C-alpha atoms as one frame of an Amber mdcrd trajectory, in Angstrom:
protein
 -28.998  34.050 -10.302 -27.244  36.628 -11.591 -30.023  39.837 -11.437 -29.378
  43.588 -13.084 -29.434  46.155 -10.313 -32.958  47.700 -11.846 -34.071  43.759
 -11.175 -32.645  43.454  -7.655 -34.317  47.092  -6.618 -37.570  45.389  -7.854
 -37.170  42.589  -5.779 -36.088  44.437  -2.745 -39.284  47.066  -3.530 -41.660
  44.165  -3.386 -40.325  42.470   0.146 -40.590  45.971   2.038 -44.151  46.704
   0.767 -44.941  43.272   1.386 -44.254  43.310   5.136 -45.740  46.326   5.777
 -46.544  45.710   9.682 -42.810  45.536  10.601 -41.829  48.460   8.041 -43.499
  50.803   9.957 -42.384  51.672  13.239 -44.951  52.482  16.101 -46.051  56.195
  15.910 -44.138  56.970  19.252 -40.701  55.740  17.835 -41.094  58.127  14.405
 -41.984  61.273  16.999 -38.782  60.812  18.585 -36.635  60.280  15.317 -38.264
  63.480  13.355 -37.571  65.445  17.410 -34.084  64.161  17.147 -33.209  65.210
  13.716 -33.948  68.707  14.520 -32.004  70.807  15.619 -34.221  73.313  17.381
 -35.599  70.483  19.043 -35.174  70.631  23.070 -35.187  67.811  26.029 -38.483
  69.028  27.046 -40.078  68.580  23.980 -39.026  64.758  23.796 -40.183  64.864
  27.415 -44.104  65.934  26.315 -43.668  63.085  23.874 -42.151  60.386  26.013
 -44.469  60.992  28.886 -47.158  59.599  26.546 -45.671  56.450  26.342 -45.786
  54.553  30.075 -43.760  51.703  29.038 -40.960  53.819  27.054 -40.520  55.746
  30.039 -39.813  53.058  32.105 -37.531  51.574  29.982 -35.403  54.754  30.139
 -35.442  55.096  33.800 -34.254  51.652  33.254 -31.210  52.368  31.529 -30.517
  55.849  33.288 -30.049  54.062  36.180 -28.086  50.886  34.884 -24.580  50.148
  34.972 -24.302  50.721  31.347 -24.343  54.157  31.379 -22.433  54.749  35.011
 -24.113  57.986  36.172 -24.193  58.616  39.601 -27.266  58.010  41.717 -30.949
  56.989  41.363 -32.534  59.105  38.808 -36.154  59.110  38.956 -37.430  62.447
  36.810 -38.087  61.550  33.255 -36.647  64.719  32.030 -33.461  64.614  34.225
 -33.252  61.217  32.690 -33.577  62.567  28.918 -31.317  65.932  29.944 -28.322
  63.027  31.014 -28.566  60.616  28.769 -28.583  62.914  25.663 -31.405  63.148
  22.967 -29.604  60.704  20.902 -29.504  58.087  23.330 -33.574  58.404  23.829
 -34.093  57.934  20.104 -31.823  54.419  20.733 -33.957  53.314  23.207 -37.273
  53.980  21.829 -36.293  52.200  18.291 -34.185  49.335  20.135 -37.475  48.800
  21.956 -39.622  48.996  18.432 -36.270  46.555  17.043 -37.031  43.867  19.548
 -40.804  42.658  18.920 -39.356  42.108  15.368 -36.911  39.657  16.472 -39.522
  37.310  18.377 -40.277  34.927  14.776 -38.931  31.954  16.964 -37.420  28.883
  15.242 -36.870  28.751  11.592 -35.173  25.974  11.187 -33.171  23.871  13.849
 -30.065  25.739  12.676 -32.172  29.044  12.811 -33.616  31.099  15.865 -34.581
  34.747  15.739 -33.345  35.236  19.299 -29.799  33.771  18.123 -30.151  37.026
  16.103 -31.259  39.058  18.700 -28.436  38.254  20.944 -26.051  38.590  17.848
 -27.406  42.168  17.153 -27.451  43.111  20.956 -23.514  41.739  21.069 -22.446
  43.185  18.145 -23.814  46.333  19.458 -22.105  46.762  22.331 -18.915  45.637
  21.015 -19.467  48.680  18.267 -20.097  50.715  21.210 -16.518  49.702  22.711
 -15.021  50.388  19.601 -16.155  53.593  19.299 -15.178  54.419  22.816 -11.500
  52.768  22.335 -11.096  55.049  19.142 -12.679  58.015  20.700 -14.981  58.917
  17.872 -17.704  60.275  19.954 -20.189  58.703  18.715 -21.470  55.898  20.952
 -24.875  55.830  20.565 -24.765  55.781  16.604 -22.166  53.107  16.909 -24.503
  50.874  19.339 -27.716  51.608  16.749 -25.451  50.484  14.081 -24.543  47.273
  15.938 -28.058  46.414  16.525 -29.422  47.214  13.373 -26.796  45.647  10.725
 -28.897  42.417  10.294 -32.129  43.694  10.202 -32.355  42.552   6.593 -32.119
  38.682   7.689 -35.835  39.970   9.832 -37.125  40.962   6.219 -36.234  37.790
   4.574 -37.883  35.494   7.440 -40.983  37.517   7.006 -41.078  37.814   3.095
 -40.404  34.820   2.239 -39.696  32.143   5.339 -38.700  29.003   3.093 -36.439
  30.709   0.930 -34.208  31.622   3.854 -34.684  28.287   5.549 -33.359  27.064
   1.609 -30.260  29.260   2.228 -29.595  28.177   5.622 -29.701  24.764   4.764
 -27.268  24.870   1.861 -24.990  26.788   4.064 -23.665  23.780   5.496 -23.022
  24.618   9.093 -20.579  22.618  10.844 -20.697  21.103  15.012 -18.829  24.866
  15.864 -21.675  26.527  13.807 -19.759  27.928  11.173 -20.736  28.020   7.914
 -18.856  25.937   5.123 -20.556  28.299   2.077 -20.984  32.409   1.519 -24.613
  33.284   2.741 -24.763  36.347   0.251 -23.824  34.158  -2.492 -26.643  31.877
  -1.511 -29.319  34.677  -0.861 -28.638  35.946  -4.050 -29.385  33.135  -5.607
 -32.515  32.451  -3.954 -33.923  35.660  -3.391 -31.764  37.839  -6.012 -30.781
  40.203  -3.705 -29.007  39.733   0.219 -29.951  41.128   3.555 -27.746  43.918
   2.958 -29.813  44.677   0.086 -33.005  44.061   2.282 -31.923  46.097   5.136
 -30.356  48.779   3.662 -33.926  49.323   1.693 -35.879  49.162   5.468 -33.577
  52.014   6.626 -34.220  53.870   3.691 -38.327  53.135   3.988 -37.795  54.002
   8.048 -35.788  57.508   6.785 -33.166  56.803   9.113 -29.931  58.889   8.559
 -28.107  57.385   5.803 -24.837  56.432   8.004 -27.453  53.552   8.821 -27.986
  52.627   5.508 -24.482  52.408   4.763 -24.522  50.037   7.811 -26.479  47.540
   6.885 -25.949  47.640   2.972 -22.367  47.162   3.474 -21.186  46.089   6.577
 -19.626  43.022   4.782 -17.526  44.823   2.677 -17.104  48.954   4.480 -14.103
  49.418   2.535 -16.407  49.453  -0.608 -17.431  52.886   0.492 -16.217  56.305
   0.492 -13.663  57.037   2.641 -16.035  60.336   4.308 -18.808  57.411   4.490
 -17.536  54.159   6.054 -16.175  55.088   9.707 -19.860  53.927  11.213 -19.521
  50.679   8.777 -16.518  50.079   9.586 -16.873  50.029  13.083 -19.696  47.695
  12.768 -18.052  45.149  10.532 -14.989  44.790  13.212 -17.383  44.500  16.107
 -19.499  41.819  13.630 -16.723  39.835  13.434 -15.668  39.852  17.278 -19.376
  38.706  18.040 -18.879  36.087  15.413 -15.067  34.870  16.969 -17.127  34.537
  20.311 -20.226  32.578  19.117 -22.370  34.854  20.413 -26.055  33.662  18.850
 -25.993  33.987  14.884 -23.010  33.854  12.847 -24.233  32.123   9.648 -23.404
  35.110   7.684 -19.469  35.135   8.658 -17.552  32.071   7.195 -14.575  33.306
   8.145 -14.074  35.190  11.113 -11.018  36.717  10.735 -10.956  40.726  10.576
  -9.781  42.033   7.841  -6.617  43.705   8.726  -7.134  46.486   6.179 -10.103
  47.533   7.643  -8.179  47.718  11.113  -6.078  50.309   9.651  -7.756  52.649
   7.833 -10.276  52.593  10.936  -6.627  52.711  13.521  -7.698  49.754  15.755
  -4.963  47.887  16.640  -4.984  44.095  17.547  -4.269  44.615  21.157  -7.735
  47.139  21.316  -9.420  43.836  19.606  -8.370  41.829  22.409  -9.638  44.521
  25.092 -12.901  44.284  23.641 -13.161  40.578  23.109 -12.347  40.360  27.045
 -14.635  43.226  28.339 -17.596  42.416  25.901 -19.327  39.648  27.700 -19.843
  41.512  30.987 -20.755  44.385  28.726 -23.454  42.466  26.839 -25.053  41.263
  30.162 -25.427  44.967  31.605 -27.051  45.517  27.594 -29.426  42.193  27.917
 -30.904  43.085  31.062 -31.847  46.816  29.390 -33.147  45.375  26.423 -35.184
  43.038  27.275
């Protein structure tokens, strides 16, 4: 089924409106995002919001004292933790805590489990941060969040029409290694009239996230279709997504071929040697991240 752009937009809008219980982020998270996006905000402003959320405060202290950030000594002050981590990192911790709750949908069918999707999202997030670090792009927090968010459109599909998603997964004809024989995007198009990229982009727009995350969720399968000035973060996530799929880290049903497009590597300036380094480093880094996000 091929649909017009207007019909596709109507389908996506209906889905987002129909899942208001996940399309709204918690109030604390929204306040934190608003503060961090305001160039006049300070660590003290953020501390005032975070201090009213004991669970988030505990998580921030856990993160700042973890091997993942590698900061010296034990830090017991939330204010100091915010200063050391930076406002962006605190924002990402709050968003990650909110996202984790959305992936608790259990088994959808024998070939799909929401926990596998969450594992893949964490793996892609960590791999994205590693790619950004290797290239010295100066956006480790954005890369991590982009990786965590990239497949959020599948959660929208799961909440909006479980049966259609089950039909898509059944039609993929998954082999013994967990690889699909068919293109998930094509099957989503037939079943929903849109793909998880469309749904993910719409959810990011609903959440008023920076445009870069709309590009990541909406184009992570074809980053070179974006204008050159908009594609860096999406290309980072594309590479990380394929690395996670290569290692079979959780969900990989939307990637039939795990080979990374050489044109994307060249465009971003990533070498095969760097990809291999990330593959070697990833499992240990994922373990650290999972303990923080659990």
